[in-house]
PASEBA-1860 file (N, C-alpha, C; in nm, 3 decimals):
! residues 171
1> LRVPPRTS> 10.291/13.750/12.266/10.435/13.744/12.277/10.422/13.712/12.436 ~ 10.472/13.603/12.427/10.447/13.478/12.575/10.610/13.500/12.647 ~ 10.634/13.587/12.683/10.805/13.531/12.790/10.777/13.474/12.876 ~ 10.863/13.354/12.922/10.864/13.254/13.015/10.895/13.323/13.173 ~ 10.838/13.290/13.284/10.834/13.351/13.365/10.971/13.304/13.399 ~ 11.056/13.378/13.488/11.145/13.387/13.550/11.166/13.250/13.616 ~ 11.262/13.159/13.612/11.267/13.037/13.706/11.218/13.037/13.828 ~ 11.128/12.953/13.845/11.086/12.912/14.001/11.134/12.838/14.041
9> RPADAAVV> 11.178/12.871/14.193/11.218/12.794/14.276/11.199/12.675/14.352 ~ 11.204/12.591/14.371/11.138/12.469/14.401/11.098/12.474/14.532 ~ 11.117/12.542/14.672/11.083/12.551/14.757/10.933/12.669/14.752 ~ 10.985/12.778/14.653/10.862/12.850/14.595/10.745/12.775/14.597 ~ 10.717/12.666/14.479/10.660/12.626/14.400/10.558/12.523/14.516 ~ 10.680/12.479/14.589/10.638/12.396/14.707/10.546/12.442/14.788 ~ 10.567/12.573/14.817/10.459/12.679/14.878/10.323/12.690/14.858 ~ 10.327/12.677/14.780/10.197/12.707/14.639/10.113/12.578/14.654
17> AAMAEKGS> 10.192/12.473/14.587/10.151/12.337/14.614/10.114/12.233/14.723 ~ 10.195/12.338/14.855/10.101/12.256/14.962/9.988/12.303/14.961 ~ 9.971/12.442/14.967/9.866/12.504/15.019/9.708/12.461/14.904 ~ 9.800/12.431/14.779/9.673/12.288/14.708/9.647/12.182/14.780 ~ 9.745/12.113/14.844/9.707/11.975/14.896/9.602/12.008/15.066 ~ 9.592/12.162/15.102/9.500/12.172/15.197/9.333/12.185/15.149 ~ 9.362/12.230/15.043/9.244/12.313/14.987/9.191/12.456/15.068 ~ 9.266/12.510/15.093/9.181/12.643/15.156/9.195/12.722/15.075
25> PATFRAMV> 9.069/12.826/15.091/9.087/12.952/15.049/9.226/13.047/15.058 ~ 9.250/13.119/14.949/9.400/13.226/14.999/9.358/13.353/14.914 ~ 9.454/13.439/14.979/9.432/13.537/14.875/9.582/13.533/14.758 ~ 9.591/13.544/14.677/9.674/13.532/14.542/9.721/13.672/14.480 ~ 9.852/13.716/14.480/9.872/13.784/14.371/10.001/13.730/14.258 ~ 9.948/13.766/14.142/9.980/13.727/14.032/10.008/13.798/13.923 ~ 10.117/13.747/13.842/10.141/13.864/13.721/10.085/13.732/13.585 ~ 9.991/13.788/13.521/9.912/13.698/13.444/10.054/13.704/13.306
33> SSDPRPVA> 10.069/13.559/13.251/10.206/13.512/13.217/10.104/13.448/13.080 ~ 10.027/13.476/13.029/9.980/13.433/12.901/9.780/13.496/12.843 ~ 9.786/13.513/12.748/9.617/13.563/12.723/9.503/13.448/12.783 ~ 9.375/13.506/12.824/9.271/13.412/12.889/9.221/13.315/12.760 ~ 9.208/13.182/12.770/9.203/13.132/12.649/9.030/13.024/12.689 ~ 8.968/13.049/12.656/8.822/12.964/12.681/8.785/12.831/12.663 ~ 8.751/12.799/12.749/8.729/12.614/12.698/8.617/12.595/12.787 ~ 8.517/12.568/12.699/8.400/12.484/12.689/8.412/12.433/12.832
41> AAFGETFV> 8.338/12.416/12.907/8.314/12.375/13.051/8.201/12.295/13.098 ~ 8.097/12.205/13.184/8.033/12.124/13.188/7.911/12.235/13.233 ~ 7.958/12.367/13.305/7.876/12.463/13.339/7.882/12.557/13.288 ~ 7.901/12.610/13.129/7.932/12.763/13.018/8.063/12.746/13.030 ~ 8.120/12.887/12.992/8.285/12.870/12.919/8.364/12.902/13.061 ~ 8.472/12.857/13.061/8.579/12.877/13.141/8.717/12.951/13.110 ~ 8.786/13.004/13.183/8.866/13.130/13.120/8.972/13.033/13.155 ~ 9.064/12.954/13.083/9.213/12.930/13.156/9.329/13.027/13.122
49> VRVVVREV> 9.440/13.091/13.247/9.490/13.175/13.254/9.608/13.161/13.340 ~ 9.745/13.152/13.293/9.814/13.112/13.326/9.923/13.216/13.447 ~ 9.959/13.225/13.528/9.981/13.329/13.601/10.175/13.302/13.709 ~ 10.198/13.426/13.733/10.300/13.319/13.802/10.246/13.392/13.970 ~ 10.230/13.298/14.044/10.220/13.357/14.158/10.332/13.422/14.250 ~ 10.332/13.592/14.295/10.408/13.629/14.340/10.409/13.663/14.511 ~ 10.285/13.654/14.526/10.290/13.696/14.690/10.122/13.534/14.721 ~ 10.172/13.502/14.825/10.061/13.473/14.866/9.962/13.450/15.013
57> SGSSGQWR> 9.881/13.430/15.025/9.822/13.464/15.196/9.702/13.413/15.225 ~ 9.714/13.346/15.359/9.624/13.252/15.400/9.589/13.236/15.510 ~ 9.524/13.167/15.554/9.541/13.143/15.720/9.639/13.157/15.849 ~ 9.724/13.024/15.742/9.893/12.993/15.798/9.973/13.099/15.753 ~ 9.951/13.184/15.702/10.081/13.249/15.714/10.040/13.326/15.582 ~ 10.149/13.403/15.520/10.215/13.511/15.404/10.346/13.495/15.338 ~ 10.334/13.440/15.230/10.460/13.418/15.130/10.539/13.479/15.031 ~ 10.626/13.566/14.976/10.631/13.596/14.864/10.678/13.518/14.798
65> VRAPAVVL> 10.632/13.442/14.707/10.703/13.323/14.620/10.734/13.389/14.488 ~ 10.776/13.288/14.371/10.811/13.281/14.191/10.735/13.181/14.125 ~ 10.592/13.138/14.154/10.504/12.971/14.132/10.453/13.032/14.041 ~ 10.479/12.943/13.901/10.354/12.914/13.794/10.225/12.832/13.856 ~ 10.151/12.893/13.779/9.980/12.847/13.883/9.873/12.858/13.743 ~ 9.796/12.799/13.718/9.696/12.789/13.626/9.510/12.828/13.638 ~ 9.523/12.953/13.647/9.373/13.042/13.726/9.276/12.941/13.583 ~ 9.197/12.881/13.680/8.997/12.851/13.597/8.937/12.915/13.633
73> GDESWAGV> 8.922/13.067/13.564/8.854/13.178/13.605/8.674/13.149/13.525 ~ 8.594/13.181/13.590/8.457/13.258/13.489/8.508/13.398/13.420 ~ 8.423/13.415/13.349/8.388/13.555/13.256/8.456/13.665/13.268 ~ 8.459/13.697/13.418/8.525/13.789/13.460/8.720/13.791/13.398 ~ 8.738/13.693/13.388/8.888/13.650/13.356/8.898/13.697/13.213 ~ 8.799/13.710/13.146/8.802/13.693/12.977/8.873/13.826/12.946 ~ 8.893/13.941/13.013/8.971/14.052/12.959/9.056/14.070/13.063 ~ 9.138/13.987/13.120/9.264/14.019/13.151/9.398/14.041/13.058
81> RLGSLVEF> 9.475/14.120/13.109/9.565/14.095/13.012/9.682/14.090/13.009 ~ 9.773/14.043/12.964/9.907/13.969/12.921/10.006/14.107/12.991 ~ 10.035/14.054/13.112/10.153/14.142/13.179/10.095/14.226/13.289 ~ 10.004/14.212/13.303/9.871/14.250/13.418/9.957/14.189/13.569 ~ 9.931/14.275/13.687/9.922/14.221/13.837/9.827/14.214/13.908 ~ 9.768/14.113/13.948/9.616/14.076/13.934/9.634/14.015/14.111 ~ 9.553/14.075/14.143/9.488/13.948/14.328/9.370/13.911/14.288 ~ 9.352/13.807/14.390/9.236/13.765/14.405/9.210/13.653/14.453
89> RAVATPAD> 9.080/13.585/14.525/9.056/13.524/14.646/9.086/13.365/14.570 ~ 9.085/13.258/14.623/9.079/13.110/14.539/9.096/13.036/14.557 ~ 9.109/12.902/14.560/9.091/12.797/14.652/9.163/12.690/14.526 ~ 9.318/12.687/14.598/9.460/12.656/14.556/9.378/12.502/14.525 ~ 9.370/12.391/14.428/9.419/12.255/14.371/9.507/12.219/14.355 ~ 9.549/12.073/14.341/9.690/11.991/14.264/9.657/12.016/14.136 ~ 9.829/12.049/14.067/9.788/12.031/13.915/9.903/11.958/13.890 ~ 9.914/11.925/13.785/10.035/11.778/13.699/10.040/11.909/13.602
97> GDAAALLR> 10.193/11.861/13.584/10.290/11.920/13.507/10.352/12.076/13.551 ~ 10.403/12.151/13.480/10.480/12.265/13.527/10.398/12.355/13.642 ~ 10.271/12.340/13.665/10.204/12.447/13.713/10.237/12.379/13.912 ~ 10.234/12.463/13.969/10.202/12.444/14.123/10.096/12.355/14.161 ~ 10.013/12.461/14.115/9.883/12.444/14.154/9.790/12.507/14.006 ~ 9.654/12.451/14.039/9.573/12.510/13.974/9.442/12.599/14.087 ~ 9.399/12.718/14.045/9.356/12.815/14.102/9.233/12.819/14.094 ~ 9.118/12.806/14.184/9.018/12.854/14.129/8.911/12.963/14.229
105> PRGEPRVL> 8.925/13.050/14.159/8.900/13.204/14.172/8.762/13.190/14.269 ~ 8.734/13.297/14.364/8.585/13.333/14.453/8.599/13.443/14.447 ~ 8.519/13.505/14.297/8.526/13.664/14.277/8.553/13.678/14.122 ~ 8.624/13.827/14.121/8.648/13.896/14.015/8.783/13.915/14.041 ~ 8.920/13.969/13.929/9.024/13.982/14.022/9.020/14.099/14.015 ~ 9.146/14.188/14.095/9.129/14.281/14.069/9.268/14.335/14.012 ~ 9.246/14.355/13.948/9.407/14.470/13.855/9.495/14.563/13.934 ~ 9.624/14.513/13.995/9.649/14.615/14.096/9.736/14.676/13.967
113> QGPDLWWR> 9.824/14.621/13.852/9.849/14.705/13.776/9.856/14.637/13.635 ~ 9.846/14.739/13.515/9.836/14.679/13.415/9.962/14.651/13.341 ~ 9.979/14.574/13.205/10.100/14.574/13.161/10.170/14.697/13.158 ~ 10.315/14.655/13.188/10.420/14.762/13.115/10.459/14.849/13.016 ~ 10.484/14.920/12.980/10.531/14.980/12.867/10.584/14.855/12.748 ~ 10.672/14.763/12.801/10.697/14.664/12.657/10.583/14.530/12.668 ~ 10.539/14.492/12.771/10.362/14.459/12.737/10.293/14.504/12.619 ~ 10.230/14.656/12.644/10.198/14.714/12.585/10.247/14.775/12.455
121> GAEVVRAG> 10.347/14.757/12.402/10.421/14.741/12.243/10.367/14.639/12.190 ~ 10.390/14.504/12.260/10.371/14.387/12.218/10.241/14.353/12.176 ~ 10.136/14.394/12.287/10.037/14.383/12.269/9.978/14.445/12.129 ~ 10.048/14.547/12.064/10.044/14.673/11.944/10.092/14.576/11.801 ~ 10.193/14.491/11.814/10.238/14.430/11.765/10.196/14.314/11.740 ~ 10.095/14.265/11.852/10.045/14.108/11.809/9.891/14.125/11.726 ~ 9.824/14.275/11.767/9.701/14.347/11.724/9.766/14.327/11.535 ~ 9.837/14.364/11.499/9.899/14.394/11.338/9.902/14.277/11.324
129> IREAVEPR> 9.989/14.144/11.371/9.991/14.067/11.315/9.827/13.973/11.300 ~ 9.725/13.976/11.404/9.600/13.912/11.374/9.563/13.979/11.274 ~ 9.522/14.128/11.284/9.507/14.208/11.172/9.537/14.146/11.015 ~ 9.631/14.154/11.030/9.719/14.113/10.898/9.678/13.983/10.799 ~ 9.663/13.822/10.938/9.578/13.774/10.866/9.463/13.714/10.902 ~ 9.409/13.836/10.907/9.258/13.804/10.943/9.163/13.736/10.756 ~ 9.225/13.809/10.662/9.154/13.710/10.553/9.186/13.577/10.509 ~ 9.281/13.523/10.588/9.321/13.361/10.582/9.253/13.272/10.607
137> SPEQRALV> 9.223/13.144/10.606/9.166/13.061/10.673/9.178/13.059/10.816 ~ 9.064/12.994/10.931/9.105/12.986/10.991/9.207/12.924/11.110 ~ 9.244/12.838/10.987/9.392/12.753/11.104/9.502/12.865/11.074 ~ 9.528/12.937/10.953/9.636/13.026/10.894/9.627/13.129/10.991 ~ 9.478/13.208/11.061/9.515/13.320/11.140/9.512/13.283/11.286 ~ 9.495/13.113/11.304/9.571/13.075/11.401/9.685/13.100/11.448 ~ 9.794/12.976/11.306/9.888/12.946/11.373/9.968/13.073/11.369 ~ 9.946/13.147/11.237/10.067/13.268/11.197/10.086/13.339/11.317
145> PSLVVGDD> 9.957/13.379/11.398/10.046/13.465/11.514/10.132/13.377/11.650 ~ 10.092/13.241/11.675/10.150/13.174/11.726/10.301/13.128/11.691 ~ 10.332/13.130/11.547/10.452/13.121/11.510/10.511/13.182/11.541 ~ 10.498/13.331/11.478/10.504/13.463/11.514/10.564/13.523/11.672 ~ 10.501/13.533/11.723/10.508/13.609/11.824/10.439/13.470/11.977 ~ 10.391/13.401/11.931/10.402/13.289/12.057/10.268/13.340/12.078 ~ 10.140/13.415/12.014/10.031/13.456/12.054/9.941/13.314/12.037 ~ 9.910/13.208/12.132/9.843/13.095/12.072/9.721/13.113/12.113
153> AGLDPALA> 9.670/13.199/12.135/9.496/13.218/12.184/9.426/13.115/12.100 ~ 9.442/13.157/11.991/9.312/13.090/11.895/9.391/12.937/11.808 ~ 9.494/12.878/11.871/9.559/12.771/11.819/9.425/12.645/11.813 ~ 9.438/12.539/11.800/9.341/12.413/11.810/9.432/12.372/11.881 ~ 9.342/12.341/12.005/9.458/12.239/12.170/9.446/12.123/12.088 ~ 9.415/12.029/11.966/9.511/11.941/11.961/9.665/11.986/11.829 ~ 9.615/12.074/11.777/9.754/12.137/11.737/9.861/12.161/11.819 ~ 9.830/12.242/11.947/9.905/12.251/12.068/9.936/12.173/12.113
161> SAFRLTGL> 9.862/12.049/12.092/9.907/11.899/12.175/9.989/11.835/12.106 ~ 9.977/11.839/11.955/10.089/11.779/11.854/10.221/11.875/11.827 ~ 10.239/11.999/11.924/10.337/12.076/11.868/10.428/12.016/12.009 ~ 10.309/12.002/12.101/10.445/11.960/12.241/10.471/11.815/12.255 ~ 10.391/11.698/12.162/10.422/11.545/12.208/10.562/11.550/12.104 ~ 10.529/11.614/12.029/10.667/11.596/11.912/10.794/11.697/11.891 ~ 10.786/11.740/12.001/10.900/11.879/12.096/10.873/11.995/12.013 ~ 10.835/12.009/11.955/10.771/12.160/11.850/10.732/12.307/11.932
169> THL> 10.710/12.274/12.046/10.700/12.375/12.120/10.746/12.545/12.104 ~ 10.892/12.490/12.076/11.003/12.599/12.049/10.969/12.704/11.897 ~ 10.892/12.675/11.844/10.805/12.686/11.745/10.768/12.818/11.739
END
């Protein structure tokens, strides 16, 4: 179940985007808003995780914000749970699309708070759906959870792109 973050304010995204333009390291506190997705990279696997940055502190100050960002982490990000509040050091770089920045962590994320009751309940439902479609073809095993509860972790990137291009992401 992927719940969109509360609307970010343009000023919040601008703070994070400005840090990305500088490229200096900062400490981020963020709510995990997607499951970690492994992606093949030049030097092994990278885990892509969408987050909503809540607080950022760097050499020029500290800000409370609400800005979407994308983390490009190592295997230490593989087990980060949807709905968790995490803290990590990262270098922010500019991003395209709806993210204020791409965050490249330095070190492991520190989980400050696990998912609340609602997120844990959603995990149970998602696991049940994945278990129910286990005997099906790989395409169905990925598509059904995506359509039913927004669990797109196993969805083929080409199919996800086709959904975006045709305006069917609401499905």
